[in-house]
C-alpha positions, 0 to 999 in steps of 0.5 A, spaced: 500 500 499 502 507 498 502 512 501 497 515 495 492 510 498 492 512 505 485 514 508 484 520 512 482 515 518 488 511 517 493 518 519 496 517 526 491 521 532 497 526 533 496 529 525 488 528 526 489 532 533 492 537 531 489 538 524 483 539 528 485 545 532 488 548 525 483 547 520 475 548 524 476 548 532 479 552 537 487 550 541 486 548 548 489 555 551 483 559 548 478 554 550 481 555 558 481 563 557 474 562 555 472 557 560 476 562 565 472 568 562 465 564 563 467 562 571 470 569 573 463 572 569 459 567 574 463 568 580 463 576 578 460 581 585 459 573 588 459 577 595 453 580 599 453 587 601 454 588 609 447 591 609 447 593 617 441 596 621 442 603 624 443 603 632 438 604 636 435 609 638 438 614 644 433 616 649 433 623 652 437 621 659 430 623 665 423 623 663 421 631 664 415 629 669 418 624 674 421 629 679 414 631 680 412 623 682 413 620 689 418 614 687 422 609 689 427 611 691 433 606 690 437 605 684 433 603 679 438 600 674 439 594 679 432 593 681 430 585 678 424 586 674 417 583 676 413 580 670 407 580 675 406 587 675 399 587 678 402 584 685 403 592 685 396 593 687 395 588 693 390 586 691 388 578 691 383 578 686 387 582 681 392 576 683 388 571 681 385 574 675 392 574 672 395 568 673 387 565 669 388 570 664 396 567 663 393 560 663 385 561 659 386 568 654 386 565 647 390 571 645 395 569 648 395 562 646 394 564 638 401 568 639 404 562 642 403 558 636 405 564 632 412 563 636 411 556 635 411 558 627 417 562 627 420 557 631 418 553 626 421 556 620 428 557 623 428 551 623 427 549 616 432 555 614 437 553 619 436 545 615 439 547 608 446 548 612 447 541 612 446 536 606 439 532 605 440 524 604 434 520 601 434 512 601 430 509 596 428 501 594 425 499 588 422 492 586 420 492 578 418 486 573 418 487 566 417 482 560 422 479 557 418 479 550 417 474 545 423 469 547 425 471 553 421 469 560 418 475 564 424 477 569 425 482 576 429 487 578 431 489 585 434 496 587 437 499 593 440 507 593 441 513 596 442 520 594 445 527 596 444 534 595 447 540 599 448 546 596 454 550 599 452 557 602 459 560 599 456 568 598 452 567 605 445 566 601 443 561 606 446 564 612 443 571 611 435 567 611 437 563 617 439 571 621 432 573 617 428 568 621 432 568 627 430 576 627 423 574 625 423 568 631 426 574 636 421 579 634 414 573 634 417 572 641 417 580 642 410 581 639 407 574 644 410 578 650 407 585 647 401 582 647 402 578 654 403 586 657 396 589 654 391 584 655 394 584 663 394 592 663 387 591 660 385 586 665 388 590 670 385 596 667 378 592 666 378 589 674 379 597 677 374 600 673 368 595 675 372 596 682 371 603 681 363 601 680 361 598 685 364 604 689 361 608 687 354 604 688 356 603 695 356 611 695 349 611 691 347 606 697 348 611 702 345 616 698 339 613 697 339 611 705 339 619 707 334 621 701 329 616 705 330 619 711 329 625 708 323 623 705 320 620 712 323 626 715 319 631 710 312 627 711 311 627 718 313 634 717 307 634 712 302 630 716 304 635 722 303 640 716 309 644 717 310 644 710 307 644 704 306 638 700 311 640 695 316 638 700 314 630 701 315 630 693 321 633 692 324 628 697 320 622 693 324 626 686 330 625 689 330 618 692 327 616 685 333 620 682 338 616 686 336 609 685 336 611 677 342 611 678 344 605 682 340 602 677 345 604 671 351 602 674 349 595 676 348 595 669 355 597 667 358 592 673 355 586 670 358 589 662 365 590 666 364 582 669 363 579 662 369 583 660 374 579 664 371 573 663 373 574 656 379 575 658 381 569 662 378 565 657 371 563 660 363 565 658 360 570 662 355 564 665 361 560 668 365 566 671 363 571 678 366 576 682 364 577 689 363 585 689 367 589 694 366 596 697 373 600 696 377 600 690 385 597 691 391 601 694 395 605 690 401 601 688 409 604 689 412 606 683 419 605 681 424 610 679 424 610 671 429 612 667 428 613 659 434 607 657 430 602 662 423 603 658 425 602 651 429 596 654 424 593 658 418 595 652 416 588 649 413 592 643 420 596 642 424 590 642 419 587 637 419 593 632 428 592 633 428 586 631 424 586 625 428 593 623 434 587 624 430 584 619 428 589 614 436 589 613 437 581 612 432 581 607 436 586 603 443 582 603 437 576 601 434 580 595 440 582 593 444 574 594 438 572 587 443 574 583 449 570 585 451 563 583 448 557 587 453 551 587 450 545 588 453 538 590 449 531 589 452 525 589 448 518 589 450 511 589 445 505 588 445 497 587 441 493 582 441 486 580 435 480 579 435 478 586 436 480 592 442 475 595 446 478 589 444 486 590 449 488 594 454 485 590 460 490 588 459 488 580 451 491 582 454 498 584 452 504 580 454 511 582 455 519 580 457 525 584 457 532 581 457 539 583 453 545 578 454 552 578 448 555 576 448 564 575 442 568 573 445 572 567 439 575 564 433 577 570 429 583 566 431 587 573 427 583 579 433 583 583 434 590 582 427 591 583 427 587 590 433 590 592 429 596 592 423 594 595 427 591 601 431 598 602 424 601 602 421 596 607 428 597 611 427 604 611 419 604 614 421 600 619 426 604 622 421 609 621 416 605 624 421 603 630 424 610 631 416 613 632 414 608 637 420 609 641 417 617 641 410 615 643 413 610 648 416 616 651 411 620 650 405 615 653 410 615 660 410 622 660 403 623 660 401 618 665 407 621 670 402 628 670 396 624 670 399 621 676 402 627 680 396 631 678 390 626 680 394 625 687 393 632 688 386 633 687 384 626 691 388 630 696 383 636 694 377 632 694 377 629 701 377 636 703 372 637 699 367 631 701 369 632 708 366 640 707 359 637 704 359 633 710 359 638 715 353 643 710 349 637 710 349 635 717 347 643 719 342 643 713 339 637 717 339 640 723 336 646 721 330 644 716 328 639 723 328 646 726 324 649 720 329 655 718 331 652 710 327 648 706 327 641 703 330 644 697 336 646 701 336 639 704 336 637 697 341 641 695 346 639 700 345 631 699 347 632 691 353 636 694 355 630 698 354 625 694 357 629 688 364 630 692 364 623 694 364 620 687 368 625 685 374 623 691 372 616 688 373 618 681 379 621 683 382 615 686 380 611 681 383 615 676 389 614 679 390 608 680 388 607 672 394 612 672 399 608 675 396 602 670 398 606 665 404 608 668 406 600 670 404 597 663 409 603 659 414 602 662 413 595 660 412 591 667 413 593 674 420 594 677 420 590 684 423 595 690 429 591 694 427 588 701 430 594 705 425 599 702 419 594 704 
């Protein structure tokens, strides 16, 4: 055979490889450069920009009206918190209601369920940091065709997959879920505090209504006595029938007020039943004729209030979560690296299933990145940044509202202390006035109108004092609630 008859297929392999590189292919160096360029393009910008949440809001050094309120003089920085802050009112019935609400309130249970949901979400995100491993078994039977008999084949396999967290995409999702869980826990505490405050306020209002009803009972007794006196004087011909009719009108008016108070008390009792998670038919509170004692208030510093308020903590965690969401949105434009592996055995019988010839396996890695997404990543990042700004504004507004609420309560407590003292003076004067006018009426020197006026003034003074004390209790409860609970004074101050 001569050289002219040699076919291209019989040329040396070296010639075919080199010839292909010169004629129609790319040299190995060029191919490596192209592959490297594609890899660099995939990895370009493969880092999530660190977007940290801004520093917490800086509160003022002190409250403006704190110096006007009588408080515990201990160092508030070293006082331990007390979750059952309503115990400051020293009311056994209120203590029992607070414990029943903690166990039976349906809103608190729903908030606890939301915390459980947030925990599950966090656990799911953390699981992405570990590989996923699965196993499978199979049995199949196939018809062998016209010449072969049916055959049974058994299979046993395992596979694993793992997204490598090269750029922090998964860890940023975990951070976002951690902040979400922290916010849910704080939300539950804020809801619990709100329900406790509503319970305390409702209970105090109920006792206030009972106190007013007790005072009206006294007014009813006085009205009965005056009606009897006017009847005696009318029958004796000392006064005309108009005095007796005025006494009857006075008595009926006071009894009508008492009836209205009983309706209000029933409604407040029903509201308490709802707060503790019971139907009104299964709940009742024994009436009491006195208000609880005013609590001892702690010395408050703005920084402590902000640190203890669970709603502010929840808002702060949402700020952290919103800034973590910025990085998560940016990560959508980064490549993902996924490792996968699988291995399995297959054979016609179970006895030969795990033999070496029956083993098949594979191992691979995939690096993928979106080259064009129509601006979706950019839009999602812009949305995340706007939501982060919104969360910061909401957080700072909540801080200002918290400080304003405490200032409002401080002013109210201060002024109501003074009002209660002045009402006590007015009540004592009204009692002396009624005694004098009653004596004058018996002597016939004044008309019944003077008696009715004096009685009305006494009733008004008693109710005004009771209302001032009730408002003082409500303001104290609001102060403790807006301060995030109560700072328990040390033992030497009891």
